C-alpha positions in Angstrom: 90.4 101.5 109.7 88.9 98.2 108.6 85.5 99.9 108.3 86.9 102.6 106.1 88.8 100.1 104.0 85.6 98.0 103.5 83.6 101.1 102.6 86.2 102.6 100.1 85.9 102.3 96.4 87.8 99.3 95.0 89.7 101.6 92.6 91.7 103.2 95.4 95.4 102.2 94.7 97.0 99.9 97.2 93.9 99.9 99.4 94.8 96.4 100.6 98.1 97.7 102.1 96.4 100.1 104.4 97.2 99.2 108.0 98.0 100.7 111.4 101.7 100.1 112.0 104.0 101.0 114.8 105.7 103.6 112.7 102.3 105.3 112.2 101.6 105.3 115.9 105.1 106.7 116.8 104.7 109.4 114.2 101.3 110.4 115.6 102.5 110.4 119.2 105.5 112.6 118.3 103.4 115.0 116.3 100.9 115.3 119.1 103.7 116.0 121.6 105.2 118.6 119.3 101.8 120.3 118.8 101.3 120.3 122.6 104.7 121.9 123.1 104.2 124.5 120.5 100.7 125.5 121.9 101.9 125.5 125.5 105.2 127.4 125.0 103.9 130.9 124.2 101.6 131.2 127.3 104.4 129.7 129.5 106.9 132.3 128.2 104.3 135.1 128.8 103.7 133.8 132.3 107.5 133.9 133.1 107.8 137.4 131.6 104.9 138.7 133.5 105.9 137.4 136.8 103.8 136.2 139.7 102.5 139.7 140.6 101.1 140.2 137.2 99.4 136.9 137.2 97.8 137.6 140.6 96.7 141.0 139.4 95.2 139.6 136.2 93.3 136.9 138.2 91.4 139.6 140.1 90.3 141.7 137.1 88.1 141.2 134.1 89.5 140.0 130.8 88.9 143.3 129.0 89.3 141.9 125.5 92.5 139.9 126.2 91.0 136.7 124.9 90.7 137.7 121.3 93.3 135.2 120.1 91.5 132.3 121.8 88.1 133.5 120.6 89.5 133.6 117.0 90.7 130.0 117.3 87.2 128.9 118.5 85.7 130.8 115.7 87.9 129.1 113.2 87.1 125.7 114.7 83.4 126.5 114.4 83.8 127.5 110.8 85.8 124.4 109.9 83.2 122.1 111.7 80.3 123.9 109.9 82.0 123.6 106.5 82.6 119.9 107.0 79.1 119.4 108.3 77.6 121.1 105.3 79.5 118.8 103.0 78.3 115.8 105.0 74.8 117.0 104.9 74.8 117.5 101.2 76.2 114.1 100.6 73.7 112.5 103.0 70.9 114.1 101.2 72.3 112.9 97.9 72.7 109.4 99.2 69.1 109.3 100.5 67.9 110.6 97.1 69.9 108.0 95.3 68.4 105.2 97.4 64.9 106.6 96.8 65.4 106.5 93.0 63.2 104.0 91.1 65.7 102.6 88.5 62.9 100.7 86.7 64.0 97.3 88.1 64.4 95.5 91.4 67.8 95.1 93.0 66.7 92.7 95.8 67.1 88.9 95.5 68.6 89.0 92.0 71.8 87.1 91.1 73.6 87.7 87.8 76.7 86.2 86.1 78.1 85.5 82.6 79.8 82.5 81.0 81.9 82.8 77.8 80.9 79.9 75.5 82.5 80.9 72.2 85.3 78.4 72.6 83.0 75.5 73.4 82.6 72.8 70.7 79.7 73.3 68.4 79.4 77.1 69.1 79.8 78.0 65.4 77.0 80.5 64.9 74.3 82.6 66.7 71.7 79.9 66.4 73.9 77.3 68.2 74.7 79.8 71.0 71.0 80.7 71.3 70.1 77.0 71.7 72.7 76.7 74.5 71.5 79.7 76.4 67.8 78.6 76.2 68.7 75.1 77.4 71.0 76.4 80.2 68.2 78.7 81.4 66.0 75.6 81.9 68.7 73.9 84.0 69.0 77.0 86.1 65.3 77.2 86.7 65.5 73.7 88.3 67.8 75.0 91.1 66.2 75.2 94.5 64.8 78.6 95.2 65.1 80.0 91.7 61.8 81.7 90.8 62.7 83.1 87.3 65.6 83.1 84.9 66.3 85.6 82.1 69.1 86.7 79.8 70.2 90.2 78.9 73.3 91.1 76.9 74.1 94.1 79.1 73.3 93.8 82.8 72.2 97.1 84.3 74.8 98.8 86.6 77.4 96.5 85.2 77.8 97.2 81.5 77.0 100.1 79.2 75.0 100.0 75.9 75.8 100.8 72.3 73.7 103.6 70.9 72.8 104.4 67.2 70.2 105.9 64.9 67.0 104.1 64.0 64.5 104.8 61.2 60.7 104.5 61.2 58.6 104.0 58.1 57.5 107.6 58.1 60.9 109.2 58.5 62.5 111.1 55.8 65.8 113.0 55.6 69.4 112.2 56.6 70.3 109.2 58.8 72.5 111.5 61.0 69.4 113.3 62.1 67.5 110.2 63.0 66.6 109.5 66.7 69.0 107.3 68.6 68.2 104.2 70.7 70.4 102.1 72.9 70.3 98.5 72.0 70.5 95.2 73.9 69.2 91.7 73.7 67.0 89.8 76.1 65.4 86.4 76.5 63.6 84.2 78.9 61.9 85.8 82.0 64.3 88.7 82.0 61.7 91.4 82.4 59.8 89.6 85.2 63.0 88.5 86.9 64.1 92.1 87.1 60.7 93.5 87.9 60.6 95.6 84.7 57.0 96.4 84.0 55.5 95.6 80.6 53.4 98.7 79.8 51.9 97.5 76.5 51.9 94.5 74.2 53.9 91.4 75.1 57.4 90.1 75.7 59.2 87.7 73.3 57.8 84.2 72.8 60.3 81.3 73.2 60.2 80.5 69.5 61.2 84.0 68.5 64.8 83.4 69.8 65.4 80.6 67.3 63.2 81.7 64.4 62.9 85.5 64.7 60.0 86.9 62.6 61.3 90.4 63.2 60.2 91.3 66.7 61.5 94.1 68.9 60.5 95.5 72.4 61.1 99.1 73.1 61.1 101.2 76.3 58.5 103.8 77.1 60.9 106.7 76.3 61.7 105.2 73.0 58.0 104.9 72.1 57.5 108.6 73.0 60.6 109.6 71.0 59.6 107.7 67.9 55.8 108.0 68.0 54.8 110.7 70.6 51.2 110.3 71.8 50.6 107.3 69.5 50.3 103.6 70.0 53.7 102.0 69.0 52.5 98.4 69.0 52.7 97.0 65.4 54.9 99.9 64.1 58.3 99.2 62.5 61.8 100.4 63.0 65.0 99.7 61.1 68.7 100.2 61.8 70.5 102.0 58.9 73.1 99.2 58.6 70.3 96.6 58.0 67.7 96.2 55.3 65.2 94.2 57.5 62.5 95.9 59.6 61.7 95.0 63.2 58.0 95.2 64.4 57.3 96.5 67.9 55.6 93.8 69.9 55.9 95.3 73.4 56.7 98.4 75.4 58.5 98.1 78.8 59.4 100.5 81.6 62.5 102.7 81.3 65.5 101.5 83.2 68.7 103.2 84.4 71.5 101.3 82.8 74.7 102.9 83.9 74.0 104.3 87.3 71.2 105.9 89.4 72.3 109.5 88.4 71.9 109.2 84.6 68.5 109.6 83.0 67.1 106.5 81.5 67.9 106.2 77.8 65.4 105.2 75.1 66.1 101.5 74.5 65.3 98.6 72.1 65.5 94.9 73.1 66.1 92.3 70.5 65.8 88.4 70.5 68.8 86.2 70.7 69.0 85.8 66.9 68.1 88.0 64.0 65.8 87.5 61.0 69.0 86.3 59.4 70.9 84.1 61.9 74.1 85.7 60.8 73.0 89.1 61.9 74.5 88.7 65.4 75.8 86.1 67.8 75.6 86.3 71.6 78.3 84.3 73.1 78.2 85.6 76.7 75.1 87.5 77.8 74.3 88.1 81.4 72.1 85.6 83.2 69.6 87.0 85.7 68.1 84.8 88.5 65.4 85.9 90.7 65.9 84.0 94.0 65.9 84.7 97.7 69.2 82.8 97.7 71.0 85.4 95.6 73.8 85.7 98.2 74.6 81.9 98.4 73.6 80.3 95.1 76.8 81.0 93.2 78.5 77.6 94.0 75.5 75.7 92.6 75.4 77.8 89.5 79.2 77.4 89.0 78.7 73.6 89.2 76.0 73.7 86.5 78.1 75.9 84.3 81.0 73.4 84.5 78.8 70.6 83.5 77.2 72.5 80.6 80.3 74.2 79.3 83.5 72.8 80.9 85.9 75.1 79.2 83.8 78.3 79.6 84.8 80.6 82.4 82.2 82.0 84.7 82.7 85.7 85.5 81.0 88.9 86.4 79.4 87.2 89.4 77.3 89.7 91.3 74.1 90.4 93.1 72.1 93.4 91.9 72.2 94.7 95.5 76.0 94.6 95.3 76.0 96.4 91.9 73.6 99.0 93.3 75.9 99.5 96.3 78.9 99.8 94.1 77.2 102.4 92.0 76.9 104.6 95.1 80.2 103.8 96.6 81.8 107.1 95.7 79.1 109.1 97.5 78.9 106.7 100.5 82.6 106.6 101.1 83.1 110.3 100.7 80.1 110.9 103.0 81.6 108.5 105.6 85.1 110.1 105.5 83.7 113.6 105.6 81.2 112.6 108.3 84.0 111.3 110.6 86.0 114.5 110.0 83.1 116.8 110.6 82.1 115.0 113.9 85.7 115.2 115.1 85.8 118.9 114.1 82.5 119.6 115.9 83.7 117.9 119.1 87.0 119.8 119.0 85.1 123.1 118.4 82.8 122.3 121.4 85.6 121.4 123.6 87.6 124.5 122.6 84.6 126.7 123.3 84.1 125.0 126.7 87.8 125.4 127.5 87.9 129.1 126.6 84.7 129.9 128.6 85.9 127.9 131.6 89.1 129.9 131.6 87.2 133.2 131.2 85.0 132.3 134.2 88.0 131.4 136.3 89.7 134.7 135.4 86.5 136.7 136.1 85.8 135.0 139.5 86.2 138.2 141.4 84.2 140.3 138.9 81.3 137.8 139.0 81.4 137.7 142.7 81.1 141.5 142.9 78.1 141.4 140.5 76.4 138.7 142.6 77.1 140.5 145.8 75.5 143.6 144.4 72.3 141.6 143.6 72.9 140.0 140.2 70.9 136.8 139.9 72.3 133.5 138.8 70.1 133.4 135.7 71.6 136.7 134.6 75.1 135.5 135.1 74.4 132.4 133.2 73.0 134.4 130.3 76.0 136.7 130.3 78.4 133.8 129.9 76.3 131.9 127.4 75.8 135.1 125.2 79.6 135.5 125.2 80.1 132.0 124.0 77.3 132.3 121.4 78.8 135.5 120.1 82.0 133.7 119.2 80.1 130.7 117.7 77.9 133.0 115.7 80.9 134.8 114.2 82.3 131.3 113.3 79.0 130.3 111.8 78.9 133.3 109.5 82.4 132.8 108.4 81.8 129.1 108.0 78.7 129.6 105.8 80.8 131.7 103.4 83.6 129.1 103.3 81.0 126.3 102.9 79.3 128.1 100.1 82.5 128.1 98.1 83.7 124.7 99.1 80.4 122.9 98.5 80.9 123.5 94.7 83.7 121.0 94.7 81.2 118.3 95.6 79.1 119.0 92.5 80.1 115.7 90.7 79.0 113.7 93.8 75.7 115.4 94.4 72.3 114.1 93.2 69.0 115.9 93.3 70.4 118.5 95.6 72.2 121.9 94.9 75.6 122.7 96.3 74.1 125.8 97.9 71.1 124.0 99.3 69.4 126.5 101.7 67.8 123.8 103.9 71.1 122.0 104.6 73.0 125.3 105.3 70.2 126.5 107.7 70.0 123.2 109.5 73.8 123.0 110.0 74.0 126.6 111.2 71.2 126.0 113.8 72.9 122.8 114.9 76.2 124.7 115.4 74.5 127.3 117.5 72.8 124.7 119.6 76.2 123.0 120.1 77.7 126.3 121.1 74.9 126.9 123.6 75.5 123.5 125.1 79.2 124.0 125.3 78.6 127.3 127.0 76.1 126.1 129.6 78.5 124.3 131.9 80.9 127.2 132.5 77.8 129.5 132.8 76.3 127.1 135.4 79.5 127.1 137.3 79.7 130.9 137.3 76.1 131.3 138.5 76.9 129.0 141.5 79.8 131.0 142.7 79.7 132.1 146.4 80.1 135.9 146.4 82.0 135.8 149.7 84.4 133.1 148.6 85.0 134.7 145.1 85.9 138.0 146.8 88.6 136.3 148.8 90.3 134.9 145.7 93.8 136.3 145.4 
């Protein structure tokens, strides 16, 4: 239970109240006892009705199709286990695919936080705020173990981006038909701190954050969108709401902003102030620290923040590894829960098959003894019992594949880079179920092949 609670998404209502209480245990015990009575009552009543003579007679003969009800239960158990295993397999493949995604930035050894300085004395305009952020970055760089410090208005995996149309100097027509770029603001060593590659040109120079000559950095997809197959460095873009043009000084790698599932959007990065300092004000951008001490540096950063801005709260304190894990929590938790259920169903199916075949062997003791007395080899007897078990499992696998094919569509929103009807997953699970069926059938088959014909003929 604690492992499930830790793995669950934080949005689950009243998750902290989940606990194993005495009432839960009593309910479970009573329910188990009730199920045991319900399952044991019908055969007990049949035994009383049949009488001892009937039981003795039945023990000496073959089953002659009298186990269809038990076989049907084993088949249903197999189908249920296969359906759950297919779901677990699809989620596992999605989880591994998500972990293999290159989001365009590093998630290891990166610490991020924000402080809201708009109520601090002297923070009257964008220029004052920019000075504060630039100076505070220098103080953060002095912390032990900090390699690089950067600023971005919208930290990936934590915040979304605003998107709007942009114009180039060669564009004509309506603004509504103009290409759309997502916009954010960046400063310091943001790109190097996050491991975002600079593909062409350069990043912002320190002076551009206080006296912006009209510089902008765009992503690779934005460059291809605006100037396909051309060099974007030195070209200009403009947002319709502004009269000033921004000159492209650099092109950087595309990044996945919202999560690892969504395609990277074309982006534009702007300095901390505009050409007109009244264009925008950044009161609380995200700070990004590249440090091997990402998991433990928060108290030191908090102390510096109190010294620099006593009344400014520090919030959105994360590591990029934590944000990456949170972005996959829905898949990982569902995979964990379904994995537990599927393993339990698989064990129950195997135990059920073993129990049915053991009972069949016990009922067919005399028949098997006759076969062996007439010269049947142990290998043939083993094969007979195993084939009988696999026949039931195979029927369950076929039925389970049909059910899984329909049920897997409900996982569509959780799957990534894998189709709900993925042939490889379905085939692998089907083979696994047949192997489990063969293993569960082997022990009863082995017992049957070791029967002493003389002793078996004396039964009854």
